[in-house]
MARZAMI-392248 format. One record per residue (C-alpha): residue number from 0; x, y, z; residue in one letter. Coordinates in Angstrom, 2 decimals, always signed. Layout:
BEGIN
ATOM  num        u        v        w  residu
ATOM  NUM        X        Y        Z       a
...
This chain:
BEGIN
ATOM  num        u        v        w  residu
ATOM    0    -2.76   -12.46   -17.48       m
ATOM    1    -4.92    -9.47   -17.80       s
ATOM    2    -4.79    -6.70   -14.83       p
ATOM    3    -7.40    -7.25   -12.30       a
ATOM    4   -10.21    -4.90   -11.17       r
ATOM    5   -10.26    -4.15    -7.78       g
ATOM    6   -13.75    -5.33    -5.64       p
ATOM    7   -15.72    -2.44    -5.21       y
ATOM    8   -15.30    -1.15    -8.65       a
ATOM    9   -16.21    -4.42   -10.16       r
ATOM   10   -18.92    -4.81    -8.22       r
ATOM   11   -20.31    -1.60    -8.93       v
ATOM   12   -19.42    -1.44   -12.26       a
ATOM   13   -21.58    -5.55   -12.73       r
ATOM   14   -24.97    -3.33   -10.93       a
ATOM   15   -24.97    -0.56   -12.96       v
ATOM   16   -24.68    -2.56   -15.98       d
ATOM   17   -27.82    -4.70   -14.41       l
ATOM   18   -29.50    -1.10   -14.39       l
ATOM   19   -29.04    -0.65   -17.74       h
ATOM   20   -30.25    -4.05   -18.78       v
ATOM   21   -33.48    -3.46   -16.79       l
ATOM   22   -33.87    +0.29   -18.03       a
ATOM   23   -33.77    -1.21   -21.48       a
ATOM   24   -36.22    -3.57   -21.00       a
ATOM   25   -38.43    -0.68   -19.42       c
ATOM   26   -38.16    +1.49   -22.20       l
ATOM   27   -38.89    -2.06   -24.96       s
ATOM   28   -42.43    -1.44   -22.90       l
ATOM   29   -42.71    +2.02   -23.36       c
ATOM   30   -43.31    +3.01   -19.78       a
ATOM   31   -39.54    +4.06   -18.52       c
ATOM   32   -38.32    +7.33   -20.77       d
ATOM   33   -39.04    +9.82   -18.02       a
ATOM   34   -37.80    +7.51   -15.19       l
ATOM   35   -34.54    +6.80   -17.30       v
ATOM   36   -33.57   +10.27   -17.82       g
ATOM   37   -34.18   +10.96   -14.07       e
ATOM   38   -32.89    +7.55   -12.62       s
ATOM   39   -28.94    +7.75   -14.65       f
ATOM   40   -28.54   +11.62   -14.23       s
ATOM   41   -25.17   +10.61   -12.45       g
ATOM   42   -24.12    +9.14   -15.84       y
ATOM   43   -24.74   +12.29   -18.17       r
ATOM   44   -27.95   +11.29   -19.39       l
ATOM   45   -29.86   +13.81   -18.01       k
ATOM   46   -30.61   +17.06   -19.94       r
ATOM   47   -30.47   +20.03   -17.13       d
ATOM   48   -31.77   +23.18   -17.43       a
ATOM   49   -28.35   +24.43   -18.62       r
ATOM   50   -28.50   +22.38   -21.87       a
ATOM   51   -32.55   +23.45   -22.40       e
ATOM   52   -31.03   +26.99   -22.41       a
ATOM   53   -28.47   +26.23   -24.31       s
ATOM   54   -31.09   +24.42   -26.95       e
ATOM   55   -33.12   +27.53   -26.82       s
ATOM   56   -30.52   +30.38   -27.75       s
ATOM   57   -29.75   +31.33   -31.08       d
ATOM   58   -26.15   +29.76   -31.56       d
ATOM   59   -26.10   +27.11   -29.28       g
ATOM   60   -24.95   +28.68   -26.19       g
ATOM   61   -21.21   +27.83   -27.68       l
ATOM   62   -17.85   +29.35   -25.89       a
ATOM   63   -16.29   +31.10   -28.45       a
ATOM   64   -12.77   +28.87   -29.96       a
ATOM   65    -9.48   +30.45   -29.33       d
ATOM   66    -5.70   +29.48   -31.60       a
ATOM   67    -4.44   +28.98   -28.14       d
ATOM   68    -5.01   +26.08   -26.25       p
ATOM   69    -4.45   +27.90   -22.98       d
ATOM   70    -7.68   +29.57   -24.11       a
ATOM   71    -9.56   +26.79   -25.14       r
ATOM   72    -9.40   +25.22   -22.44       l
ATOM   73   -10.46   +28.59   -20.15       a
ATOM   74   -13.19   +28.40   -22.75       d
ATOM   75   -14.52   +24.92   -21.95       y
ATOM   76   -13.73   +25.41   -17.98       g
ATOM   77   -15.26   +28.81   -17.66       t
ATOM   78   -17.63   +29.46   -19.89       s
ATOM   79   -21.38   +30.58   -18.51       s
ATOM   80   -24.21   +28.29   -20.32       p
ATOM   81   -26.44   +31.70   -19.63       d
ATOM   82   -23.69   +34.10   -21.63       a
ATOM   83   -22.88   +32.98   -24.57       p
ATOM   84   -20.88   +34.74   -26.98       p
ATOM   85   -22.00   +36.60   -29.98       d
ATOM   86   -21.68   +33.95   -32.67       s
ATOM   87   -19.65   +30.57   -32.99       a
ATOM   88   -16.15   +30.35   -34.43       p
ATOM   89   -16.02   +29.85   -38.44       a
ATOM   90   -15.25   +26.88   -39.91       g
ATOM   91   -17.14   +24.56   -37.49       d
ATOM   92   -19.65   +21.98   -38.22       v
ATOM   93   -22.45   +21.07   -37.12       p
ATOM   94   -23.54   +18.32   -34.96       v
ATOM   95   -25.28   +15.41   -35.56       d
ATOM   96   -26.74   +14.49   -31.97       a
ATOM   97   -28.14   +10.99   -32.65       g
ATOM   98   -28.32    +7.65   -31.47       g
ATOM   99   -30.00    +4.99   -29.92       d
ATOM  100   -29.27    +6.35   -26.12       d
ATOM  101   -29.74   +10.40   -27.48       d
ATOM  102   -31.72   +11.82   -24.41       v
ATOM  103   -33.28   +13.87   -26.91       n
ATOM  104   -35.38   +10.90   -28.19       g
ATOM  105   -34.18   +11.64   -31.87       e
ATOM  106   -31.87    +9.00   -32.30       g
ATOM  107   -30.58    +7.71   -35.38       n
ATOM  108   -29.08    +4.55   -34.60       g
ATOM  109   -25.53    +2.85   -34.01       d
ATOM  110   -24.13    +4.91   -37.10       a
ATOM  111   -23.96    +7.85   -34.82       d
ATOM  112   -22.01    +5.98   -31.95       a
ATOM  113   -19.44    +4.35   -34.68       a
ATOM  114   -18.82    +8.11   -36.00       d
ATOM  115   -18.41    +9.91   -32.87       g
ATOM  116   -22.04   +11.46   -32.77       t
ATOM  117   -23.65    +8.85   -30.47       g
ATOM  118   -25.16    +8.55   -27.14       p
ATOM  119   -21.99   +10.50   -25.74       d
ATOM  120   -22.94   +14.14   -26.28       i
ATOM  121   -25.99   +15.60   -24.91       d
ATOM  122   -26.44   +18.38   -27.08       a
ATOM  123   -29.26   +20.69   -28.91       p
ATOM  124   -29.63   +19.84   -33.30       r
ATOM  125   -27.30   +22.34   -35.07       d
ATOM  126   -25.16   +23.19   -32.88       a
ATOM  127   -21.43   +23.47   -33.73       t
ATOM  128   -18.65   +22.38   -32.14       i
ATOM  129   -14.90   +23.98   -31.44       v
ATOM  130   -11.78   +22.71   -32.59       p
ATOM  131    -9.57   +20.65   -30.18       l
ATOM  132    -6.01   +20.19   -30.97       f
ATOM  133    -3.06   +21.95   -32.66       p
ATOM  134    -2.69   +19.29   -34.87       f
ATOM  135    -4.11   +16.44   -36.48       r
ATOM  136    -4.40   +13.26   -34.47       p
ATOM  137    -3.73    +9.84   -35.64       s
ATOM  138    -6.68    +7.46   -36.39       n
ATOM  139    -9.17    +9.79   -34.77       v
ATOM  140   -10.53   +12.62   -37.17       a
ATOM  141   -11.02   +16.14   -35.04       v
ATOM  142   -14.28   +15.92   -36.76       e
ATOM  143   -15.51   +13.04   -34.44       q
ATOM  144   -14.56   +14.45   -31.07       l
ATOM  145   -18.12   +16.80   -31.22       r
ATOM  146   -18.54   +18.34   -28.14       l
ATOM  147   -21.08   +21.33   -27.64       s
ATOM  148   -21.20   +23.49   -24.90       s
ATOM  149   -23.68   +21.37   -23.59       n
ATOM  150   -20.95   +19.23   -22.70       s
ATOM  151   -20.94   +21.35   -19.23       a
ATOM  152   -19.71   +18.44   -17.63       q
ATOM  153   -16.15   +17.95   -19.41       l
ATOM  154   -13.15   +18.93   -16.33       g
ATOM  155   -10.01   +17.92   -15.39       d
ATOM  156   -10.14   +14.04   -14.92       a
ATOM  157    -8.22   +13.08   -11.42       v
ATOM  158    -7.53    +9.49   -10.70       l
ATOM  159    -6.78    +8.76    -6.96       d
ATOM  160    -7.48    +5.61    -6.44       s
ATOM  161    -6.21    +1.88    -7.39       n
ATOM  162    -9.39    +0.44    -7.39       d
ATOM  163   -11.25    +1.71   -10.85       c
ATOM  164   -13.16    -0.09   -13.36       a
ATOM  165   -14.88    +0.87   -16.71       i
ATOM  166   -18.42    -0.23   -16.64       s
ATOM  167   -18.65    -1.63   -20.11       s
ATOM  168   -21.90    -2.66   -21.35       l
ATOM  169   -23.47    +0.60   -20.72       q
ATOM  170   -23.87    +3.24   -22.75       t
ATOM  171   -22.59    +5.77   -21.95       p
ATOM  172   -19.16    +3.70   -20.57       k
ATOM  173   -18.43    +5.32   -17.28       v
ATOM  174   -15.06    +5.02   -15.15       i
ATOM  175   -15.61    +3.95   -11.76       m
ATOM  176   -13.77    +4.56    -8.64       c
ATOM  177   -13.57    +3.44    -5.11       t
ATOM  178   -13.31    +6.67    -3.54       v
ATOM  179   -13.78    +5.68    +0.46       a
ATOM  180   -14.32    +2.03    +1.71       p
ATOM  181   -17.24    +0.54    +0.45       s
ATOM  182   -18.15    +3.80    -1.44       v
ATOM  183   -17.38    +3.93    -5.46       v
ATOM  184   -18.47    +6.97    -7.67       a
ATOM  185   -17.86    +7.57   -11.04       p
ATOM  186   -15.54    +9.76   -12.07       l
ATOM  187   -16.06   +13.10   -13.34       e
ATOM  188   -15.04   +15.45   -15.52       g
ATOM  189   -15.25   +12.65   -18.51       v
ATOM  190   -17.08   +12.36   -21.71       v
ATOM  191   -17.08    +9.23   -23.30       w
ATOM  192   -17.90    +8.62   -27.03       m
ATOM  193   -17.15    +5.34   -29.73       a
ATOM  194   -15.04    +6.40   -32.27       v
ATOM  195   -14.57    +4.28   -35.83       r
ATOM  196   -11.44    +4.27   -37.16       s
ATOM  197   -11.49    +2.79   -41.06       g
ATOM  198   -12.94    -0.77   -41.21       d
ATOM  199   -11.69    -1.68   -37.25       g
ATOM  200   -13.98    -2.41   -34.56       p
ATOM  201   -14.97    +0.64   -32.85       p
ATOM  202   -12.73    +2.46   -30.32       v
ATOM  203   -13.59    +3.91   -26.90       d
ATOM  204   -12.46    +7.86   -26.60       v
ATOM  205   -12.31    +9.28   -23.32       f
ATOM  206   -12.18   +13.08   -23.31       i
ATOM  207   -11.57   +15.73   -20.12       a
ATOM  208    -9.85   +18.83   -20.27       r
ATOM  209    -6.66   +17.19   -18.46       s
ATOM  210    -5.99   +14.01   -17.04       w
ATOM  211    -3.67   +13.42   -13.88       v
ATOM  212    -3.35    +9.86   -12.62       v
ATOM  213    -2.15   +10.09    -9.22       s
ATOM  214    +1.02    +8.10    -8.12       n
ATOM  215    -1.31    +5.84    -6.08       r
ATOM  216    -4.11    +5.46    -8.81       a
ATOM  217    -4.48    +2.16   -11.10       a
ATOM  218    -7.24    +2.10   -14.31       l
ATOM  219    -7.42    -1.07   -16.32       p
ATOM  220    -8.05    -0.40   -20.02       l
ATOM  221    -9.45    -3.34   -22.15       y
ATOM  222    -9.23    -3.66   -26.24       g
ATOM  223    -8.84    -0.30   -27.95       r
ATOM  224    -8.91    +3.04   -26.06       t
ATOM  225    -8.00    +6.48   -26.46       v
ATOM  226    -7.34    +8.87   -23.27       l
ATOM  227    -8.20   +12.67   -24.89       v
ATOM  228    -7.22   +15.98   -23.11       a
ATOM  229    -7.52   +19.41   -24.36       l
ATOM  230    -4.58   +20.35   -21.97       g
ATOM  231    -1.88   +17.70   -20.23       d
ATOM  232    -1.88   +14.57   -19.30       i
ATOM  233    +0.45   +13.32   -16.15       v
ATOM  234    +0.92   +10.00   -15.74       i
ATOM  235    +2.06    +9.20   -11.87       a
ATOM  236    +0.22    +5.51   -11.84       g
ATOM  237    -0.22    +2.64   -13.61       a
ATOM  238    -2.10    +2.61   -16.56       l
ATOM  239    -2.76    -0.55   -18.34       t
ATOM  240    -4.30    -2.06   -21.60       a
ATOM  241    -4.53    -5.67   -21.61       g
ATOM  242    -7.55    -8.31   -22.67       g
ATOM  243    -7.93    -7.96   -26.03       a
ATOM  244   -10.21   -10.39   -27.61       d
ATOM  245   -10.17    -9.34   -31.49       t
ATOM  246    -8.52   -11.78   -34.02       a
ATOM  247    -5.29   -10.75   -34.98       e
ATOM  248    -3.20   -12.66   -37.52       p
ATOM  249    +0.15   -13.25   -35.11       g
ATOM  250    -1.89   -16.04   -32.64       a
ATOM  251    +0.35   -18.41   -31.58       g
ATOM  252    +0.31   -22.36   -33.28       p
ATOM  253    -2.21   -24.26   -31.21       g
ATOM  254    -1.52   -26.89   -28.49       g
ATOM  255    -2.46   -29.97   -26.39       d
ATOM  256    -1.08   -31.90   -23.25       s
ATOM  257    +1.14   -33.57   -25.50       t
ATOM  258    +2.34   -29.57   -27.13       a
ATOM  259    +2.70   -27.14   -25.59       g
ATOM  260    +1.19   -23.68   -27.87       g
ATOM  261    +3.25   -21.12   -29.48       g
ATOM  262    +3.40   -17.75   -28.06       g
ATOM  263    +1.91   -14.21   -29.59       g
ATOM  264    +3.35   -12.36   -32.58       s
ATOM  265    +3.01    -8.78   -32.90       f
ATOM  266    +6.11    -7.05   -33.95       c
ATOM  267    +8.41    -9.25   -32.46       g
ATOM  268    +7.81   -13.18   -33.50       r
ATOM  269    +6.26   -15.55   -30.18       g
ATOM  270    +8.75   -18.86   -29.48       g
ATOM  271    +7.69   -22.11   -29.87       a
ATOM  272    +6.00   -23.98   -27.74       g
ATOM  273    +7.68   -27.77   -26.36       a
ATOM  274    +6.87   -30.53   -29.02       h
ATOM  275    +5.58   -28.29   -31.33       s
ATOM  276    +5.22   -28.53   -34.96       t
ATOM  277    +3.20   -25.57   -35.69       g
ATOM  278    +5.07   -22.12   -36.64       t
ATOM  279    +4.56   -18.79   -35.00       p
ATOM  280    +2.40   -16.05   -36.50       g
ATOM  281    +3.55   -13.66   -38.35       a
ATOM  282    +4.60    -9.87   -37.66       a
ATOM  283    +2.17    -7.38   -38.56       y
ATOM  284    +1.00    -3.69   -37.82       g
ATOM  285    +2.56    -0.65   -38.82       t
ATOM  286    +5.30    +1.57   -36.89       p
ATOM  287    +3.03    +4.66   -37.19       d
ATOM  288    +0.12    +2.23   -35.11       l
ATOM  289    -2.17    +3.28   -38.23       v
ATOM  290    -4.53    +1.55   -37.71       p
ATOM  291    -4.82    +0.69   -34.61       p
ATOM  292    -3.77    -2.96   -33.98       r
ATOM  293    -3.95    -5.33   -30.81       v
ATOM  294    -1.86    -7.80   -29.89       g
ATOM  295    -2.03   -11.70   -30.24       s
ATOM  296    -3.14   -14.76   -27.99       a
ATOM  297    -0.90   -17.55   -27.92       g
ATOM  298    -1.79   -20.83   -28.80       g
ATOM  299    -3.20   -23.87   -26.91       g
ATOM  300    -7.11   -23.27   -26.10       s
ATOM  301    -8.13   -22.79   -23.88       p
ATOM  302    -5.31   -22.53   -21.58       w
ATOM  303    -3.45   -19.53   -24.06       a
ATOM  304    -3.75   -16.05   -22.84       s
ATOM  305    -4.84   -12.61   -24.73       s
ATOM  306    -2.64   -10.56   -25.99       g
ATOM  307    -2.26    -6.74   -25.15       g
ATOM  308    -4.62    -4.26   -25.84       g
ATOM  309    -4.19    -0.81   -27.75       f
ATOM  310    -3.55    +2.31   -25.46       l
ATOM  311    -3.73    +5.85   -27.19       h
ATOM  312    -2.86    +8.97   -25.35       l
ATOM  313    -3.43   +12.34   -27.08       l
ATOM  314    -2.96   +15.42   -25.33       a
ATOM  315    -3.38   +18.86   -26.88       g
ATOM  316    -0.81   +20.19   -24.62       g
ATOM  317    +1.91   +17.49   -23.20       k
ATOM  318    +1.96   +13.99   -22.03       v
ATOM  319    +4.16   +13.21   -18.85       t
ATOM  320    +5.22   +10.13   -17.86       v
ATOM  321    +6.41   +10.70   -14.04       t
ATOM  322    +9.44    +8.61   -12.90       a
ATOM  323    +6.59    +6.29   -10.64       s
ATOM  324    +4.34    +6.49   -14.01       g
ATOM  325    +3.58    +3.37   -15.93       r
ATOM  326    +1.91    +2.75   -19.20       v
ATOM  327    +1.62    -0.39   -20.04       s
ATOM  328    +0.28    -2.92   -22.70       a
ATOM  329    +1.27    -6.32   -21.72       p
ATOM  330    +0.40    -9.45   -23.08       g
ATOM  331    -1.07   -12.67   -20.68       g
ATOM  332    +1.00   -15.02   -19.17       g
ATOM  333    +0.39   -18.70   -20.64       g
ATOM  334    -1.46   -21.69   -18.37       y
ATOM  335    -0.69   -25.13   -18.27       s
ATOM  336    +0.43   -25.47   -22.33       w
ATOM  337    -0.84   -22.31   -23.46       g
ATOM  338    +1.71   -19.79   -25.27       g
ATOM  339    +2.18   -16.06   -23.92       g
ATOM  340    +0.18   -13.19   -25.24       g
ATOM  341    +1.94   -10.70   -27.26       s
ATOM  342    +2.37    -7.20   -26.10       g
ATOM  343    -0.44    -4.53   -27.51       g
ATOM  344    +0.58    -0.87   -28.63       a
ATOM  345    +1.18    +2.40   -27.14       v
ATOM  346    +0.80    +5.26   -28.99       l
ATOM  347    +1.33    +8.99   -27.71       i
ATOM  348    +0.87   +11.79   -29.64       e
ATOM  349    +1.19   +15.40   -27.88       a
ATOM  350    +2.72   +18.84   -28.73       t
ATOM  351    +5.54   +17.83   -26.12       s
ATOM  352    +6.22   +14.46   -24.60       i
ATOM  353    +8.19   +13.79   -21.45       a
ATOM  354    +9.38   +10.08   -20.50       i
ATOM  355   +10.52    +9.73   -17.51       h
ATOM  356    +9.27    +6.40   -15.99       g
ATOM  357    +8.27    +2.97   -18.21       v
ATOM  358    +6.42    +2.96   -21.22       v
ATOM  359    +6.43    -0.56   -22.35       a
ATOM  360    +4.75    -3.29   -24.54       a
ATOM  361    +6.08    -6.50   -23.86       n
ATOM  362    +5.17   -10.64   -24.14       g
ATOM  363    +3.45   -12.78   -21.58       g
ATOM  364    +5.53   -15.89   -20.22       g
ATOM  365    +4.50   -18.94   -21.58       g
ATOM  366    +2.51   -21.78   -19.42       g
ATOM  367    +4.36   -24.40   -17.08       g
ATOM  368    +2.73   -27.37   -19.00       a
ATOM  369    -0.17   -29.76   -17.55       l
ATOM  370    -1.57   -27.47   -14.70       g
ATOM  371    +1.30   -26.06   -13.03       r
ATOM  372    +2.59   -22.77   -12.40       v
ATOM  373    +1.32   -20.04   -15.40       m
ATOM  374    +3.77   -17.65   -17.03       g
ATOM  375    +3.72   -14.15   -16.07       q
ATOM  376    +1.91   -11.59   -17.89       a
ATOM  377    +4.52    -8.68   -19.46       g
ATOM  378    +6.19    -6.44   -16.84       a
ATOM  379    +6.31    -3.00   -16.95       a
ATOM  380    +9.64    -3.00   -17.57       s
ATOM  381   +12.39    -4.01   -19.73       a
ATOM  382   +12.33    -7.26   -18.32       a
ATOM  383   +11.16   -10.33   -19.64       g
ATOM  384    +8.20   -11.80   -18.06       a
ATOM  385    +8.88   -15.48   -16.77       s
ATOM  386    +7.65   -18.63   -18.38       g
ATOM  387    +5.99   -21.02   -16.17       g
ATOM  388    +7.25   -23.78   -13.93       l
ATOM  389    +7.15   -27.32   -13.51       d
ATOM  390    +7.02   -29.60   -10.24       d
ATOM  391   +10.66   -28.98    -9.14       d
ATOM  392   +10.11   -24.86    -9.62       n
ATOM  393   +12.29   -25.13   -13.00       a
ATOM  394   +10.94   -22.85   -15.31       v
ATOM  395   +10.01   -24.10   -18.79       i
ATOM  396    +7.60   -22.09   -20.53       g
ATOM  397    +9.28   -19.89   -22.78       g
ATOM  398   +10.21   -16.25   -21.02       q
ATOM  399    +8.00   -13.28   -23.38       g
ATOM  400   +10.19   -10.66   -25.55       g
ATOM  401   +10.97    -7.83   -23.49       a
ATOM  402   +13.58    -4.87   -24.12       g
ATOM  403   +15.70    -5.29   -27.21       t
ATOM  404   +14.87    -8.97   -27.10       n
ATOM  405   +12.04    -8.43   -29.29       i
ATOM  406   +10.97   -12.60   -30.27       d
ATOM  407    +9.34   -14.54   -27.23       g
ATOM  408   +11.93   -17.67   -26.51       q
ATOM  409   +10.54   -20.91   -27.27       n
ATOM  410    +9.65   -23.47   -24.14       a
ATOM  411   +12.25   -26.03   -22.86       v
ATOM  412   +12.26   -28.44   -25.52       a
ATOM  413   +12.37   -31.70   -22.66       s
ATOM  414    +9.19   -30.21   -21.18       a
ATOM  415    +6.15   -31.92   -21.68       p
ATOM  416    +4.17   -29.12   -23.17       s
ATOM  417    +5.14   -25.64   -21.88       a
ATOM  418    +4.10   -23.05   -24.16       g
ATOM  419    +6.35   -20.63   -25.72       g
ATOM  420    +6.68   -16.73   -25.06       g
ATOM  421    +5.04   -14.20   -26.55       g
ATOM  422    +6.81   -11.05   -29.28       g
ATOM  423    +7.03    -7.67   -28.24       v
ATOM  424    +3.98    -5.37   -29.31       g
ATOM  425    +4.68    -1.63   -30.58       r
ATOM  426    +5.53    +2.04   -29.28       i
ATOM  427    +5.26    +4.83   -30.91       r
ATOM  428    +5.83    +9.05   -30.02       l
ATOM  429    +4.61   +11.81   -32.31       n
ATOM  430    +5.52   +15.22   -31.03       s
ATOM  431    +5.79   +18.56   -32.60       r
ATOM  432    +9.41   +19.82   -33.74       n
ATOM  433   +10.63   +16.68   -31.95       q
ATOM  434    +9.97   +18.07   -28.68       q
ATOM  435   +10.60   +14.39   -26.96       l
ATOM  436   +12.57   +13.48   -24.12       t
ATOM  437   +13.17   +10.10   -22.81       v
ATOM  438   +14.77    +9.41   -20.19       d
ATOM  439   +12.84    +6.63   -18.55       g
ATOM  440   +12.59    +2.97   -20.13       t
ATOM  441   +11.20    +2.02   -22.92       l
ATOM  442   +10.16    -1.58   -23.46       s
ATOM  443   +10.57    -2.07   -26.65       p
ATOM  444   +13.64    +0.59   -26.63       p
ATOM  445   +13.50    +2.89   -30.25       l
ATOM  446   +16.94    +1.06   -30.93       s
ATOM  447   +14.64    -1.48   -32.36       t
ATOM  448   +12.22    -1.62   -35.12       t
ATOM  449    +9.40    -2.23   -32.61       c
ATOM  450    +9.46    +1.70   -30.98       a
ATOM  451    +9.30    +5.17   -33.05       s
ATOM  452    +9.46    +8.39   -33.29       a
ATOM  453    +7.63   +10.79   -35.39       g
ATOM  454    +6.07   +14.00   -35.89       q
ATOM  455    +2.62   +15.19   -35.30       v
ATOM  456    +0.50   +16.42   -38.31       q
ATOM  457    -0.24   +19.25   -39.35       d
ATOM  458    -4.03   +20.43   -38.86       p
């Protein structure tokens, strides 16, 4: 089951999406260009006086880069746009600030958004960027993460609400959170861009100086998402990557009212549905999660559940998942004769990594047949998700893969049409010189073929 959005954030996210649809209609009549720039200033579409000052300066108003990550952070956080340095750092590459939603009116189409140079960057032409990381990230080229000094809104992102949602239809995308009763506001300090990795679909990238997710905060994510910090990432609350709708080769075999659907596969294989003669989908993907892959849905449409999403935590400094922190890419639980979705993928890359809480990519439980109790979504723990129940409250759906049990379990054979459980996904932890501490829970654990540790790549 996909993670639920809170009521206020969901309502406001939909309202913001509607506003952007209306704005697009106005733009098609060539009558609202100025209005859009004014109306959506809160969503980083308005060019302010600082942008104009940077655009008119000889060097684009860039803060100088320093080899020390702390110094780079200081540049972003304290540099005055009115007092640019004498020269931009050597070796930087030009920014193409185009895109359909470029507020400068010089957009050059969807290709910009796909390679990370689109509407997320409010930058003058021929500006320069600063290097961001002391290593080369997986899947996302540093050159795609183009930030000019006009990205003055880049700051320390602090999530302290359990009612947050991403307004996904607008460009740029915005994280909306309930900050008080009936009060919803965008998360400040964050820049969004869409980056294409290889031949796959674009990945949503949200960049900040640092990220802190408090122990009472929760953020549901969908599809493929990268959270980038120039400094550190601290997760004390919950990040959940679910609801991946992209077709993957591990989808479970179909089912109906006489035979249950199979569970989805990823690294672990999905379990068989009751009375099913279909073959579970094959395992796929690579241990290093290059390219980024998501989980597969269970079989048995329309009652199958989706696979887990792809979540990449990328930090130039340290990533810490505290004892209360939960980072999860769960497969959804199957309804009726639907199979459970497979777990998704979690990739963490940083100079150093400390896991004191939970990082999980567990499969969902299979459905309980003919409209009875559905299977559970993959849990943020090492426990397998329960399959659905029959009328006597007996578990008949297959349990989702978790812990060292990487495959989803088969449904109870005597059940009329219960679904199979989904297999686990993949976890990858890349640090520099093995600066990795894991005294919390990984599910699947490093002792299996579905979780692994490696080194970040040299720049």
